[in-house]
N, C-alpha and C positions, 0 to 999 in steps of 0.2 A: 476150393475147386482144384483139384490134380490134374496134370496134363491129359491122363487119359479122360477127362470129363469134358475139357474143352470142346466147343462144337468144332467141326469140320474146317471150316472156314478160317476159323480163328486157329488151327493147327499150320494150318495152310500160309496163313501170315505169319506164322513163327518160323517155320522155315524161312520165308523171304526175308525176316527181318535179320538173320543168323548170316545172309550173304555178305560177302565182302567186295567194295567196289574197289576194281583194279583199273587203274589208271595209267596212260601211256604219252610219253611226248615224242612225236617225230616230228620231220619235218613235212614244208607243207605239200612237198608231191604224195607220200606216203598217207598223211591225213585226207590228201584231197581225193586220192584213189579211193580210200574204202568209203569217203562219204558220197562218190558219185555211183559207186558199185551199190550202198543202200539204197538210195534214192531209186535206182534201175529197179533195186529188187522189192521196192516198196517195202521198205524196212529200216529199223533205227540203226545207228550207227554203231550201239554196242548189241543187238542182234548178226548184223554185219559182222562184227568180229568175232560172235559166236561162231557164226557158220563158218568161215576161214577158219579156226581153230576145231571145227567138226562136234562143236558143241552141240545138242538141241537147242532148236529155237522154238516156241512158243508162240503160236498166233494169237496176239491180244484180243481179249474179249472186247476191251472198249479201246483201241486206239486213241491217243491223247497228244497233244501239242500241249508243252510247257513252257512257261516265259518266269522269271523270278524278276519281281516288281518290290523296287526299294520305295522309300516315303516321298522321296524327290523323284521319281517317276508315275507315282501318284497322283502328286502335285499337278503335273506337267502334262498329264494324260486325263485329269481334270479339268483342266484350263482348256486344251485341245478340245475336250467332247463337251464341253460347257457344263462340267458338271460339278458337284459338291465334292471336293478331297476325301471327307470322309467315305462316302456312299460308295464302297470299294464295289458292291451288288450293282451297281449301276455304270462303275467305270469298266468292268467285266462283261458284262452286256453289251458295252459299246464296243470293247475290244473284239468280241466275239463275232458282233454283225460285220465290224469292219473286215474279219477275218472270212467269214463267208462271203463278203462282196467279193475279197481279194480271189479267194478260190473259183468264185462261176464267174471271174470276166475271162474274158478271150485272151489266149496266151499270146496274142499278137498284139496285146492293148497294151500302152506305156502305163507303168504303173503310176499312184497320183501321190503325192507327196503329202497332202491334208486330208482330214474326214471333212 
């Protein structure tokens, strides 16, 4: 299959794969200012940087939050939620429900430390 025969959504993905991530290290003042502004604007920090340097910012089709989990994290979460450490789908669902609960609580309610 040649490039011109690829489905359109694959062509878009191919362009995304070619993007190069650029990382910056700043003191906490600059980093926090960018994070605060991103939060105020409802943007990711990456999109806020794009906005600052006057690059296009596309509205995500499905805004997502991500977290990286290692094997120890899965074991700890399984214990916390009373689940099997190998049942990644159940752990993911438990995290999802906890995040929904977090997002739906009143802003003045103190955070909980356990599920």
